[in-house]
GUGULO-518488 format. One record per residue (C-alpha): x, y, z negated. Coordinates in steps of 0.02 Angstrom, whole numbers, plus 50000, padded with zeros to 5 digits. Each point is the difference from the previous one (the first is absolute). Layout:
<sites>
XYZ;...
</sites>
This chain:
<sites>
555265689044672;500284997550185;498734990550105;500344981250009;498434994250090;500414988950148;498614998350128;499644983550085;500495007550169;501675006449934;500344983549917;499654989950157;501075011850103;501484996949884;499994981150022;500984992150140;500354981849967;499204985649908;500634986949881;499224984249928;500074997749811;499154985149916;498854997850150;499465018350000;500385012750136;500715016449940;500535015450097;501775006149974;500435018449985;501635005750079;500095015849894;500914994249844;500205008449831;501564991149945;500184995349815;501585006049914;501424987550006;500564994149829;501404989049938;499564985649882;500835009949859;498945015650024;498365002749910;498375002850089;499065016249970;498254993549961;498365009549989;498524991049923;498165002950038;498894993749859;501024998249840;498774995049864;499424982249966;500724988250132;500925014850072;500975002049839;500624982150018;500485003150180;501015015549956;500864990549859;500394985950122;500975012550106;500865008949855;501734994250055;499855013550135;499745018849997;498185003549961;499915017750068;498125003450011;498424993749917;498265003050067;498354996249914;498295008450005;499784996549813;501435007549900;499344993049836;500124982350069;501715004150072;500635007449837;501094985449946;500844998450170;500315018850004;500814998349828;501134985650054;500625009350154;500115018349945;501115005250147;498744994550130;498955013650083;498154998449960;498575001250125;498144996650011;499854999950191;501104987650094;499835010350159;500795015049914;501374989249926;500474992050166;499995016950087;501015009449869;501404987649967;499954989850160;501885000850029;500414994549823;498974983850004;500644983250061;498584988949944;498235000849930;498974988649889;498115000550014;499014993749849;498345009150018;498234993250010;499744989950160;499145013750100;501555011049990;501304986950050;499935002750188;500005019150005;501465001449878;501034986250079;499655005750177;500565017949968;501584993849912;500444988350143;499735013250134;501315010249908;501224985450008;499854994249820;500174982049944;498414994749909;499394987649871;498114999449986;498984991249866;498834986050051;498844999250090;501005008850133;498475009850058;498135001349977;499554996150182;500594988750140;500365014850115;501105008149867;500994983949976;500314999050187;500525018350008;501244998649856;500814984450074;500155008650169;500685016249927;501284990849893;500644991150155;500075016150101;500945010049870;501314987049958;499745001949814;500034986549864;498284995449935;499244988449873;498364996449912;499934997649812;499414982149984;501434994549888;499624981450010;500615000050180;501765002749934;499924985549878;500804982950017;498344991549968;499145005350161;501534994850097;500014982849920;498164998350042;500285004150184;501434987550008;498904986449924;498615003450125;501165001150149;500864983749950;498314991250008;499764996949814;498134997750025;499914997650188;498955011350110;499035012649897;498165000850044;499365011649864;500615012249870;499055007849855;500545015749907;499105007349849;500145014449876;499155006049842;499945017650074;499115011949998;500455005149823;499315017350039;498175004950034;499214995550166;498204997250053;499565018349964;498605007250106;500215018849976;501395012949981;500505003249821;499295014849903;501015015850025;501205004349859;501285013649967;501644997150091;501454996949880;501055015649982;501614991950063;499184992150155;499755007450173;498424990750049;499995006550178;501754992950029;499524983749914;498574997950124;501215003750142;499284992650162;498444993149914;498305008550017;499665013349870;499094994949842;499935007349826;501234993449872;499354985949892;500854992249849;499924982550074;501005003450159;501755003849938;501264995049946;499674981250018;498214996050048;500115007350176;500424982650068;498184994950002;499395014750108;499954999050190;500655017850018;501574997049898;500484981649983;499934983150084;499114989949866;500624983749929;500584992650165;500955015650052;500815001449830;500494982049968;500114991150168;501665008450038;500634990449848;499034983749995;499714997350187;501815004450038;500594981949972;498594993750113;500325013150134;501884996350006;499994981249978;498634997350130;500755012950121;498325008750017;500915015250070;500244990150161;498144998250033;499415010450150;498225000349931;499004994349850;498245000849929;499365006249832;498294997549923;499185002649832;499424983749922;499365008249841;499965017349923;499145007349849;499695018249963;500735009350149;499345017850022;500355014750115;501095007149862;500974985049937;500654982750042;499064984549938;500204992749827;500394983150077;500344993450173;500594985150102;500795003850169;500384986650130;501365002550131;500344988450147;501685000350090;500464990650159;501524988850021;501675009049981;501544991750073;500124982849921;498655004249872;498214994750031;498465010949981;499645004449818;498565006849897;500465012149861;498805004349858;500065014949882;499065000549833;499865014749880;498985005349849;500374983849911;499324988750137;501074984450023;500244986450131;499444982449959;501314989649913;500704987950130;499514981949980;501284989949903;500755014849905;499764997449812;499025013449906;501485003449886;501165005150142;500055018750028;499715006850173;501085015050044;500245011049847;498224996449943;499075016350031;501025003650157;500864988950126;499924990150161;499704982250059;500624992250161;499044984850064;501054989550118;499854983750096;501234992349878;499615008149833;499625015849902;501145014149945;499655014449882;500925016149961;499835015049885;499595018350026;501705004650071;500454983250076;500814993649841;499824982949918;499604991550165;499634981649973;499204984850077;498374993449928;499664989249907;501505003649888;500644982250018;500475003950180;501315012549941;500914987349892;501134993550139;499785014450123;501605009050053;499755017650064;500795003650171;501685008650012;499795019050013;499795006750176;499315017449959;501085014349936;499905002849812;499835017949939;501375004849875;499274999849824;498304998350085;499955019149989;498995008350139;500535017649950;501864996750012;499744990350160;499095014750080;501305012449936;501414989550071;499094998450166;499815019050009;501895001749982;500504986150117;498635000750132;499464982149966;498214993749982;499145001649831;498924986449924;498175001450052;500365012650136;498535007050098;500144987650144;499464987049872;499075010549870;498945008450134;499244983850066;499784993449822;499055015849954;498974998750158;499464982449955;499545005049823;499015015350050;499134990550140;499034991749860;499325017249957;499585003150183;499004983849998;499075006149846;499555016250089;499564991550164;498824987849915;500414986050120;501444988950058;501265010350097;501244994650133;501595010349995;501195001350148;501625003749908;501035006150147;498645011750064;499475005049823;498204997550048;498484990749935;499364991150154;498284993749948;499295015649917;500465016650080;499225010249861;501094991649869;501565007850077;499555016149909;500534991449839;501794997850062;500305018449966;499185014849911;499825018850007;501185011849908;499645016249911;500775015850072;501805002249945;500324981249998;499454996450178;501735001050078;500204981650042;499694994950183;498524988749965;
</sites>
């Protein structure tokens, strides 16, 4: 396999101009790898990285196109997807796949554990491939910034897999907020029953034999070496610092999405994050429970707002005047908006948005639609169509990157152990220099080709 490492010096030398996306400054590379031009009637040639579990659903979501290659480090877990697409070439190493059949691929889906998102997506984009990456977009803030910048430079179509962003519900919620349904919003509260996987673990797991069909070295990828343990893969990796992003990284890209969009938090040039409560955090894993408080300044015609995150079953206080029998959000997951003229709640994906108490909805008429509706509310078909037409896909990286940054900044606050002040444009924590180390990470040899 040819060398693909790009040094920081070479990267900086290749950048010539700058562009501003969502309040963030990105360099723009003049050397383009141009994606293949397709007509709307042609089918994309798609290669998928990570095809078991959620990856299986992502491949199936793109099955209207030509699935030409499937890559997974665990061929037992990938078995069903391999069976469904027998003509697709099979790989264990995405680097080998992208090198060998580069010219055949139009687009790539990435549905791996979080720690592998950025390396796989970055390499695909540098080769001019359209990409769809599962949420959270990346494991670190620096990776999210790099993917958004690279996507802009390469002129490819890009999207993150938080499907609720393509739904009608989140759009109706934004329209209600922007029409002033509850006045100026001063606070929002978002909660989840996650983690539903183990966290609060102090030590690495006991070593165990690696499953015959799995390449453990490739599964670790950029993460530090450790012996295989039965509690890491295929699902429980989310709770480990080396592999996942914990409850907030996993679910905020769903549940906070309505808050982030409706309150236009992507326009904030800075914000703060601090841990109000956490239980069980260790050097190995995320906490069993946590409450994170974010503070955002005024944005356009929106006043300053405080945003709270709760996980591990912790819940916000029920607002005064809301009857006990009235469900908040979806129950175990959801969001509340506290405004100067009322209260609004919404579900996990921005659905079932309603004023509280319920009597307020009786005569309420929702605003006329002002936001584009996604055909069939289908994020896969929307991304596929965007790849063919050169349009923008739902939850593209200029939006998904900042959303991921906000979510993962909660984890940075956990690691920092104090309130942090984040300069969004500079991508810098301004009140604690040492905490800036948590915006990125180190990468194991062979996966250290990103300019970070």
